[in-house]
Residue frames as qw, qx, qy, qz and C-alpha x, y, z in Angstrom:
[[0.039, 0.433, 0.815, -0.383, 3.56, -36.36, -14.98],
 [0.162, -0.315, -0.394, -0.848, 0.37, -34.90, -16.39],
 [0.030, -0.322, -0.739, 0.591, -2.19, -33.64, -13.84],
 [0.039, -0.536, -0.639, -0.551, -5.78, -32.81, -14.69],
 [0.006, -0.303, -0.444, 0.843, -7.79, -29.83, -13.49],
 [0.164, 0.707, 0.671, 0.150, -11.32, -28.57, -14.15],
 [0.235, 0.203, 0.055, 0.949, -11.42, -24.94, -15.36],
 [0.358, -0.726, -0.468, -0.356, -14.37, -24.13, -13.07],
 [0.211, -0.729, 0.284, -0.585, -14.40, -21.94, -10.00],
 [0.868, -0.446, 0.039, -0.215, -14.83, -24.99, -7.78],
 [0.909, 0.057, -0.130, 0.393, -11.23, -26.07, -8.45],
 [0.208, 0.828, -0.178, 0.489, -9.71, -22.68, -7.72],
 [0.543, -0.747, 0.313, -0.223, -8.97, -23.34, -4.01],
 [0.943, -0.146, 0.244, 0.175, -7.10, -26.57, -4.82],
 [0.738, 0.335, 0.173, 0.560, -4.88, -25.09, -7.53],
 [0.025, -0.991, -0.094, -0.095, -4.71, -21.50, -6.25],
 [0.471, -0.765, 0.357, 0.256, -1.25, -21.71, -4.71],
 [0.700, 0.054, 0.547, 0.457, 0.09, -23.68, -7.68],
 [0.398, 0.785, 0.362, 0.308, -1.25, -21.05, -10.09],
 [0.101, -0.986, 0.073, -0.109, 0.43, -18.28, -8.11],
 [0.596, 0.520, -0.495, 0.360, 3.78, -20.06, -7.81],
 [0.452, -0.643, 0.408, -0.464, 3.44, -20.40, -4.04],
 [0.783, -0.198, 0.584, -0.076, 3.47, -24.20, -4.23],
 [0.194, 0.508, -0.709, -0.449, 5.55, -26.08, -6.78],
 [0.867, 0.162, 0.406, -0.239, 3.84, -28.86, -8.70],
 [0.143, -0.483, 0.737, 0.451, 6.39, -30.78, -10.74],
 [0.438, 0.342, 0.825, 0.101, 3.92, -31.76, -13.46],
 [0.051, -0.095, -0.446, -0.888, 2.13, -30.46, -16.54],
 [0.351, 0.347, 0.572, -0.655, -1.39, -29.19, -15.81],
 [0.027, -0.186, -0.780, -0.596, -4.08, -30.29, -18.26],
 [0.344, 0.200, 0.360, -0.844, -7.41, -28.43, -18.17],
 [0.275, -0.123, -0.784, -0.544, -10.70, -29.93, -19.26],
 [0.667, -0.288, 0.021, -0.687, -14.34, -30.40, -18.31],
 [0.623, -0.327, 0.657, -0.271, -14.95, -33.45, -16.10],
 [0.915, 0.293, 0.244, -0.134, -15.93, -35.74, -18.99],
 [0.583, 0.728, -0.342, 0.120, -12.74, -34.85, -20.90],
 [0.140, -0.633, 0.701, -0.299, -10.56, -35.51, -17.85],
 [0.833, -0.089, 0.472, -0.275, -12.38, -38.80, -17.26],
 [0.876, 0.482, -0.002, 0.005, -11.43, -39.90, -20.78],
 [0.301, 0.792, -0.485, 0.215, -7.88, -38.64, -20.41],
 [0.412, -0.498, 0.707, -0.288, -7.23, -40.68, -17.29],
 [0.882, 0.108, 0.400, -0.225, -9.04, -43.77, -18.62],
 [0.803, 0.588, -0.048, 0.083, -6.96, -43.66, -21.81],
 [0.823, -0.253, 0.012, 0.509, -3.68, -43.14, -19.95],
 [0.403, 0.636, 0.087, 0.653, -3.05, -39.61, -21.26],
 [0.249, -0.734, 0.229, -0.589, -3.36, -38.08, -17.76],
 [0.475, 0.148, -0.795, 0.347, -1.65, -39.57, -14.72],
 [0.163, -0.377, -0.689, 0.598, -3.38, -37.90, -11.77],
 [0.117, -0.308, -0.341, -0.880, -6.60, -35.94, -12.01],
 [0.403, 0.192, 0.508, -0.737, -9.80, -34.73, -10.50],
 [0.193, -0.098, -0.833, -0.509, -12.55, -36.89, -12.05],
 [0.643, -0.296, -0.157, -0.688, -16.29, -37.38, -11.70],
 [0.505, -0.309, 0.710, -0.381, -17.12, -39.63, -8.77],
 [0.891, 0.260, 0.218, -0.301, -18.97, -41.88, -11.22],
 [0.593, 0.636, -0.494, -0.011, -15.81, -42.34, -13.29],
 [0.098, -0.459, 0.826, -0.312, -14.14, -43.90, -10.26],
 [0.680, 0.011, 0.584, -0.443, -17.16, -46.11, -9.57],
 [0.790, 0.490, -0.130, -0.346, -17.38, -47.18, -13.21],
 [0.860, 0.316, -0.344, 0.206, -13.94, -48.80, -13.16],
 [0.484, -0.834, 0.231, -0.128, -12.49, -48.57, -9.65],
 [0.922, -0.171, 0.208, 0.277, -9.92, -51.31, -10.33],
 [0.639, 0.544, 0.071, 0.539, -7.99, -48.92, -12.60],
 [0.044, 0.767, -0.114, 0.630, -7.58, -46.12, -10.05],
 [0.506, -0.296, -0.583, 0.563, -6.37, -45.22, -6.59],
 [0.166, -0.913, -0.301, -0.219, -8.15, -42.46, -4.68],
 [0.343, 0.385, -0.363, 0.776, -6.03, -39.62, -3.32],
 [0.385, -0.520, -0.677, 0.350, -6.84, -39.27, 0.39],
 [0.194, -0.664, -0.335, 0.639, -8.47, -36.16, 1.86],
 [0.002, -0.315, 0.342, 0.885, -9.13, -34.52, -1.49],
 [0.178, 0.484, 0.830, 0.214, -12.53, -34.12, -3.15],
 [0.175, -0.126, -0.096, -0.972, -15.19, -31.60, -4.17],
 [0.242, -0.402, -0.880, 0.067, -18.22, -32.14, -1.99],
 [0.271, -0.402, 0.023, -0.874, -21.16, -30.41, -0.34],
 [0.125, -0.269, -0.876, 0.380, -23.25, -30.99, 2.75],
 [0.217, 0.706, 0.460, -0.492, -26.44, -29.41, 1.50],
 [0.502, 0.844, 0.103, -0.160, -26.62, -26.83, -1.31],
 [0.724, -0.064, 0.323, 0.606, -23.84, -27.00, -3.88],
 [0.114, 0.802, 0.071, -0.582, -25.04, -23.94, -5.89],
 [0.149, 0.589, -0.561, -0.563, -23.35, -25.04, -9.11],
 [0.043, -0.056, -0.957, -0.280, -25.25, -28.22, -10.04],
 [0.350, 0.296, 0.382, -0.803, -28.79, -27.09, -10.73],
 [0.200, 0.411, 0.830, 0.319, -31.92, -28.24, -12.50],
 [0.186, 0.278, 0.043, -0.941, -33.68, -25.26, -14.06],
 [0.139, 0.333, 0.918, 0.164, -37.26, -26.09, -15.03],
 [0.220, -0.235, -0.301, -0.898, -40.32, -24.49, -16.58],
 [0.725, -0.403, -0.229, -0.509, -42.55, -26.51, -14.24],
 [0.621, -0.553, 0.496, -0.251, -42.26, -28.53, -11.01],
 [0.059, 0.424, -0.892, -0.144, -39.96, -31.56, -11.30],
 [0.419, 0.133, 0.852, -0.283, -42.87, -33.84, -10.38],
 [0.599, 0.627, 0.299, -0.399, -44.63, -32.74, -13.59],
 [0.152, 0.685, -0.562, -0.438, -41.81, -33.57, -16.01],
 [0.673, 0.041, 0.738, 0.017, -42.89, -37.11, -16.94],
 [0.649, 0.496, 0.518, 0.253, -42.17, -37.66, -20.64],
 [0.160, 0.983, -0.005, -0.093, -40.75, -34.14, -21.00],
 [0.738, 0.459, -0.186, 0.459, -37.39, -33.30, -22.51],
 [0.505, -0.839, 0.111, 0.171, -34.65, -32.53, -19.99],
 [0.575, 0.711, -0.314, 0.256, -31.39, -31.26, -21.41],
 [0.799, -0.566, 0.091, 0.179, -28.48, -32.76, -19.48],
 [0.012, 0.878, -0.450, -0.163, -24.87, -31.71, -19.49],
 [0.898, 0.320, -0.279, 0.118, -22.32, -33.79, -21.39],
 [0.190, 0.724, -0.495, 0.441, -19.71, -32.43, -19.00],
 [0.239, -0.404, 0.710, -0.524, -20.48, -34.31, -15.77],
 [0.519, -0.089, -0.829, -0.188, -21.37, -37.99, -15.43],
 [0.194, -0.183, -0.772, 0.577, -21.93, -37.64, -11.69],
 [0.274, 0.194, 0.200, -0.921, -24.48, -34.84, -11.98],
 [0.581, 0.073, -0.504, -0.635, -26.49, -36.74, -14.61],
 [0.474, -0.089, -0.871, 0.089, -26.42, -39.93, -12.54],
 [0.037, -0.207, -0.628, 0.749, -27.58, -38.07, -9.44],
 [0.417, 0.157, -0.067, -0.893, -30.37, -36.34, -11.39],
 [0.559, 0.000, -0.734, -0.385, -31.53, -39.72, -12.70],
 [0.327, -0.187, -0.846, 0.377, -31.75, -41.10, -9.14],
 [0.127, 0.215, 0.382, -0.890, -33.67, -38.03, -7.95],
 [0.516, 0.084, -0.345, -0.780, -36.22, -38.31, -10.74],
 [0.568, -0.070, -0.800, -0.178, -36.78, -42.00, -10.03],
 [0.475, -0.269, -0.754, 0.366, -36.84, -42.02, -6.24],
 [0.092, -0.312, -0.382, 0.865, -37.72, -38.48, -5.12],
 [0.341, 0.286, -0.102, -0.890, -39.83, -36.89, -7.84],
 [0.506, 0.168, 0.836, -0.127, -41.05, -40.29, -9.13],
 [0.631, 0.699, 0.113, -0.317, -41.37, -39.36, -12.79],
 [0.701, -0.073, 0.506, 0.497, -39.43, -40.41, -15.89],
 [0.306, 0.836, -0.084, -0.447, -38.47, -37.57, -18.24],
 [0.859, 0.427, 0.101, 0.265, -36.49, -37.93, -21.46],
 [0.451, -0.694, 0.248, 0.503, -32.82, -37.06, -20.98],
 [0.669, 0.705, 0.104, 0.210, -31.29, -35.34, -24.01],
 [0.661, -0.309, 0.054, 0.682, -27.53, -34.69, -24.03],
 [0.296, 0.871, 0.192, 0.341, -26.66, -31.10, -24.76],
 [0.468, 0.162, -0.262, 0.828, -24.16, -28.36, -24.06],
 [0.318, -0.826, -0.459, -0.076, -25.35, -26.24, -21.16],
 [0.500, -0.221, -0.150, 0.824, -22.55, -23.74, -20.65],
 [0.033, 0.653, 0.250, -0.714, -23.15, -19.99, -20.56],
 [0.062, 0.296, -0.514, -0.803, -22.61, -19.47, -24.31],
 [0.115, -0.258, -0.897, -0.340, -25.29, -22.01, -25.15],
 [0.054, -0.635, -0.652, 0.412, -27.70, -20.40, -22.71],
 [0.028, 0.548, -0.060, -0.834, -27.12, -17.07, -24.42],
 [0.168, 0.133, -0.694, -0.687, -28.06, -18.66, -27.76],
 [0.046, 0.323, 0.937, -0.124, -31.13, -20.39, -26.28],
 [0.268, -0.061, -0.193, -0.942, -34.26, -19.01, -27.90],
 [0.751, -0.209, -0.318, -0.539, -36.72, -21.85, -27.22],
 [0.234, -0.457, 0.765, -0.390, -36.19, -23.43, -23.81],
 [0.496, -0.092, -0.854, -0.125, -36.80, -27.12, -23.22],
 [0.629, -0.633, -0.374, -0.253, -38.97, -28.20, -20.29],
 [0.613, -0.765, 0.179, 0.079, -35.91, -28.34, -18.03],
 [0.666, 0.589, -0.361, 0.281, -32.13, -28.33, -18.20],
 [0.799, -0.498, -0.050, 0.334, -29.30, -29.48, -15.97],
 [0.336, 0.848, -0.202, 0.355, -26.65, -26.78, -15.72],
 [0.834, -0.402, -0.132, 0.355, -23.34, -27.28, -13.94],
 [0.625, 0.018, -0.002, 0.781, -20.26, -25.30, -13.01],
 [0.142, -0.238, -0.075, 0.958, -19.85, -21.57, -13.49],
 [0.207, -0.253, -0.550, -0.769, -22.81, -21.41, -15.88],
 [0.433, -0.565, -0.703, -0.018, -25.13, -22.53, -13.09],
 [0.347, -0.468, -0.332, 0.742, -23.82, -19.79, -10.81],
 [0.027, -0.051, 0.273, 0.960, -24.39, -17.25, -13.55],
 [0.301, -0.364, -0.675, -0.567, -27.92, -18.40, -14.33],
 [0.462, -0.593, -0.645, 0.136, -29.03, -18.39, -10.71],
 [0.310, -0.399, -0.228, 0.833, -27.65, -14.93, -9.92],
 [0.293, 0.800, 0.514, -0.100, -30.30, -12.33, -10.91],
 [0.012, 0.902, -0.129, -0.411, -27.79, -9.58, -11.73],
 [0.428, -0.276, 0.687, 0.519, -25.70, -11.63, -14.15],
 [0.363, 0.371, -0.365, -0.773, -26.42, -10.99, -17.87],
 [0.250, -0.004, -0.934, -0.254, -27.18, -14.69, -18.47],
 [0.020, -0.402, -0.826, 0.395, -29.78, -14.75, -15.69],
 [0.219, 0.474, 0.137, -0.842, -31.26, -11.46, -16.81],
 [0.370, 0.290, -0.563, -0.679, -31.79, -12.87, -20.30],
 [0.548, 0.018, -0.787, -0.282, -32.91, -16.40, -19.46],
 [0.006, 0.064, -0.821, 0.567, -33.65, -16.79, -15.76],
 [0.526, 0.128, 0.285, -0.791, -37.37, -16.05, -16.08],
 [0.648, 0.190, -0.592, -0.441, -37.76, -18.97, -18.50],
 [0.620, -0.042, -0.767, 0.158, -37.07, -21.36, -15.62],
 [0.404, -0.642, 0.122, -0.640, -39.10, -20.40, -12.53],
 [0.908, -0.394, 0.069, -0.127, -38.44, -23.74, -10.79],
 [0.356, 0.681, -0.595, 0.234, -34.87, -24.30, -9.62],
 [0.928, -0.367, -0.020, -0.057, -33.50, -27.36, -7.83],
 [0.009, 0.752, -0.647, 0.126, -30.08, -27.59, -6.20],
 [0.850, 0.074, -0.508, -0.115, -29.00, -31.23, -6.57],
 [0.335, 0.240, -0.714, 0.567, -26.76, -31.14, -3.51],
 [0.371, -0.145, 0.413, -0.819, -29.65, -29.91, -1.36],
 [0.820, 0.017, -0.220, -0.527, -32.02, -32.48, -2.87],
 [0.694, 0.156, -0.683, 0.163, -29.61, -35.34, -2.08],
 [0.082, 0.203, -0.650, 0.728, -29.15, -34.08, 1.49],
 [0.584, -0.090, 0.195, -0.782, -32.92, -33.88, 2.03],
 [0.848, 0.103, -0.399, -0.334, -33.37, -37.37, 0.56],
 [0.816, 0.067, -0.528, 0.224, -30.56, -39.22, 2.34],
 [0.555, -0.832, 0.004, 0.011, -29.38, -36.95, 5.16],
 [0.799, -0.236, 0.222, 0.506, -25.82, -37.32, 3.85],
 [0.008, -0.730, 0.319, 0.604, -23.24, -35.09, 2.14],
 [0.839, 0.500, 0.214, 0.008, -22.61, -35.58, -1.57],
 [0.446, -0.503, 0.489, 0.556, -19.24, -36.04, -3.29],
 [0.627, 0.720, 0.050, -0.293, -19.24, -34.78, -6.87],
 [0.650, 0.653, -0.364, 0.137, -15.58, -35.24, -7.76],
 [0.807, -0.518, 0.211, 0.191, -12.53, -37.07, -6.43],
 [0.205, 0.788, -0.560, -0.154, -8.84, -37.06, -7.28],
 [0.972, -0.034, 0.232, 0.005, -7.37, -40.30, -8.59],
 [0.034, -0.654, 0.684, 0.321, -4.08, -41.71, -9.81],
 [0.851, 0.275, -0.372, -0.250, -3.83, -44.43, -12.41],
 [0.883, -0.414, 0.220, 0.020, -2.52, -47.62, -10.81],
 [0.842, 0.345, 0.006, 0.415, 0.32, -47.70, -13.35],
 [0.109, 0.858, -0.216, 0.453, 1.73, -44.44, -11.99],
 [0.557, 0.100, -0.641, 0.518, 4.54, -44.89, -9.50],
 [0.476, -0.726, -0.477, 0.137, 3.50, -44.38, -5.89],
 [0.474, -0.348, -0.073, 0.806, 6.38, -41.96, -5.40],
 [0.091, 0.184, 0.358, 0.911, 5.24, -39.71, -8.26],
 [0.338, -0.613, -0.590, -0.403, 1.59, -39.88, -7.24],
 [0.539, -0.624, -0.414, 0.385, 2.43, -39.06, -3.62],
 [0.351, -0.161, 0.049, 0.921, 4.50, -36.06, -4.71],
 [0.127, -0.379, -0.455, -0.795, 1.54, -34.69, -6.69],
 [0.495, -0.633, -0.588, -0.093, -0.83, -35.45, -3.83],
 [0.514, -0.458, -0.306, 0.658, 1.38, -33.62, -1.34],
 [0.169, 0.010, 0.182, 0.969, 1.59, -30.54, -3.56],
 [0.281, -0.476, -0.552, -0.625, -2.18, -30.48, -4.12],
 [0.535, -0.625, -0.540, 0.178, -2.90, -30.81, -0.40],
 [0.410, -0.333, -0.136, 0.838, -0.49, -27.96, 0.36],
 [0.006, -0.167, -0.356, -0.919, -2.06, -25.83, -2.35],
 [0.396, -0.566, -0.645, -0.327, -5.58, -26.72, -1.15],
 [0.502, -0.568, -0.456, 0.466, -4.71, -25.69, 2.39],
 [0.229, -0.175, 0.057, 0.956, -3.38, -22.36, 1.16],
 [0.150, -0.329, -0.553, -0.751, -6.48, -21.86, -0.95],
 [0.445, -0.632, -0.631, -0.061, -8.86, -22.47, 1.94],
 [0.445, -0.530, -0.279, 0.666, -6.90, -20.00, 4.05],
 [0.094, -0.319, 0.205, 0.921, -7.11, -17.40, 1.26],
 [0.284, 0.529, 0.789, 0.130, -10.64, -17.84, -0.09],
 [0.119, 0.879, 0.247, -0.390, -11.33, -14.11, -0.12],
 [0.106, -0.609, 0.496, 0.610, -8.28, -13.42, -2.27],
 [0.245, 0.078, 0.885, 0.387, -9.25, -16.21, -4.66],
 [0.213, 0.701, 0.670, -0.121, -12.84, -14.92, -4.79],
 [0.053, 0.848, -0.008, -0.527, -11.73, -11.37, -5.54],
 [0.155, -0.409, 0.684, 0.584, -9.41, -12.55, -8.31],
 [0.217, 0.253, 0.905, 0.264, -12.16, -14.68, -9.88],
 [0.215, 0.649, 0.505, -0.528, -14.91, -12.07, -9.65],
 [0.272, 0.639, -0.220, -0.685, -14.15, -10.04, -12.81],
 [0.018, 0.210, -0.890, -0.405, -13.60, -13.20, -14.85],
 [0.005, -0.352, -0.934, -0.055, -16.98, -14.76, -14.07],
 [0.172, -0.375, -0.211, -0.886, -18.81, -11.41, -13.74],
 [0.613, -0.585, -0.522, -0.098, -20.11, -12.31, -10.31],
 [0.264, -0.856, 0.238, -0.376, -19.62, -10.31, -7.10],
 [0.310, 0.419, -0.781, 0.343, -16.69, -11.47, -5.00],
 [0.455, -0.206, 0.587, -0.637, -19.11, -12.06, -2.11],
 [0.887, 0.177, 0.003, -0.428, -21.13, -14.48, -4.25],
 [0.687, 0.431, -0.578, 0.089, -18.01, -16.36, -5.32],
 [0.016, 0.401, -0.746, 0.531, -16.81, -16.53, -1.71],
 [0.692, -0.097, 0.383, -0.604, -20.16, -17.84, -0.47],
 [0.894, 0.292, -0.233, -0.248, -20.04, -20.53, -3.13],
 [0.561, 0.437, -0.652, 0.262, -16.47, -21.68, -2.46],
 [0.178, -0.362, 0.667, -0.626, -16.91, -21.52, 1.31],
 [0.792, -0.037, 0.218, -0.569, -19.93, -23.80, 0.99],
 [0.857, 0.301, -0.411, -0.079, -17.91, -26.59, -0.58],
 [0.714, -0.571, 0.404, 0.023, -15.77, -29.16, 1.21],
 [0.539, 0.682, -0.487, -0.083, -12.42, -30.12, -0.26],
 [0.229, -0.424, 0.854, -0.194, -11.54, -32.98, 2.06],
 [0.690, -0.013, -0.622, -0.369, -12.84, -36.53, 2.19],
 [0.245, -0.329, 0.706, -0.578, -13.68, -37.19, 5.83],
 [0.138, 0.095, 0.977, -0.132, -15.69, -40.07, 7.21],
 [0.418, 0.531, 0.492, -0.549, -19.10, -38.44, 6.74],
 [0.433, 0.625, -0.319, -0.566, -18.28, -37.64, 3.12],
 [0.091, 0.260, -0.943, -0.188, -17.01, -41.17, 2.54],
 [0.313, 0.296, 0.837, -0.337, -20.34, -42.41, 3.87],
 [0.474, 0.642, 0.145, -0.585, -22.18, -40.18, 1.39],
 [0.292, 0.543, -0.658, -0.433, -19.95, -41.36, -1.46],
 [0.079, -0.073, 0.994, -0.018, -20.47, -45.01, -0.52],
 [0.414, 0.449, 0.645, -0.459, -24.25, -44.52, -0.34],
 [0.455, 0.649, -0.191, -0.579, -24.28, -42.91, -3.80],
 [0.204, 0.389, -0.856, -0.272, -22.27, -45.80, -5.22],
 [0.253, 0.117, 0.927, -0.252, -24.58, -48.31, -3.47],
 [0.504, 0.562, 0.380, -0.534, -27.65, -46.74, -5.07],
 [0.414, 0.616, -0.470, -0.477, -25.96, -46.74, -8.49],
 [0.004, -0.226, 0.972, 0.058, -25.06, -50.42, -8.03],
 [0.389, 0.320, 0.772, -0.388, -28.67, -51.27, -7.16],
 [0.518, 0.675, 0.097, -0.516, -29.79, -49.43, -10.29],
 [0.850, 0.217, 0.391, 0.278, -27.29, -51.39, -12.39],
 [0.295, 0.953, -0.064, 0.006, -25.42, -48.23, -13.35],
 [0.140, 0.736, -0.645, 0.148, -21.99, -49.22, -12.02],
 [0.770, 0.005, -0.634, 0.066, -20.39, -52.53, -11.02],
 [0.715, -0.693, -0.090, 0.022, -19.89, -53.46, -7.40],
 [0.574, 0.506, -0.332, 0.551, -16.62, -52.03, -6.16],
 [0.612, -0.670, -0.275, 0.318, -14.80, -50.64, -3.16],
 [0.057, 0.980, -0.156, 0.110, -12.87, -47.54, -2.25],
 [0.875, -0.107, -0.006, 0.473, -9.10, -48.06, -2.53],
 [0.063, -0.990, 0.076, 0.101, -6.70, -45.25, -1.61],
 [0.555, 0.644, -0.403, 0.340, -3.19, -44.37, -2.62],
 [0.803, -0.425, -0.306, 0.283, -1.02, -45.83, 0.16],
 [0.217, -0.958, 0.185, 0.036, 1.06, -43.52, 2.31],
 [0.490, 0.655, -0.545, 0.183, 4.81, -43.47, 1.81]]
């Protein structure tokens, strides 16, 4: 079994006990940004993985959702941000650099521009991680930044923010914008198993991830303190971020996920589909 993980802070609570040997996961862990994991699962090189919500919607017939496991927010997400040189409503025809790493974030940003800000910018794929920000000498009108790089850029004491934060005086949290627009939580990522994987193997992975997730949520301060020197952010900032995320997939979050998929279907971005879960043993 090969199991995918995103090497961002937001996955730390789910894999924390596995990383520390507290929970045994009888599988090989494969790290990659969301887009790489999406491809790995779609091509059959990864058996169970966290993937962009849009990857599931794009071809739901190939996957089974793992119950009670997702990366979601009910309001601000803090790590999926649009940084802009001007108000979003003034970006018509302007270049917006979007991350190649996350299909879901780009799809959500597209919906927000069309229905909330009511302008049509030009999306340009680009790398938006911290290293690229450090090399950025001539900022575009706006850029979508996800993951740890977004946390770094929005924290005034981080070197990345100190060097580049003033270039982007207008900052939009996509989780908060979705909540204000729809009144619903937003699900950025889900865990899936390929339908070809045996139910027994998938259930074993699911059980280990749930156990590890539960340990992680009970030990968020320890995880935050361990991550702090790596990302050069205060442990309190990391803890606030992780504590603001939801790692389950309750009814309210399923409603938010379904509404996102419905809006993508109406826009012709994904085919009509339905949520199908890995059956219990």
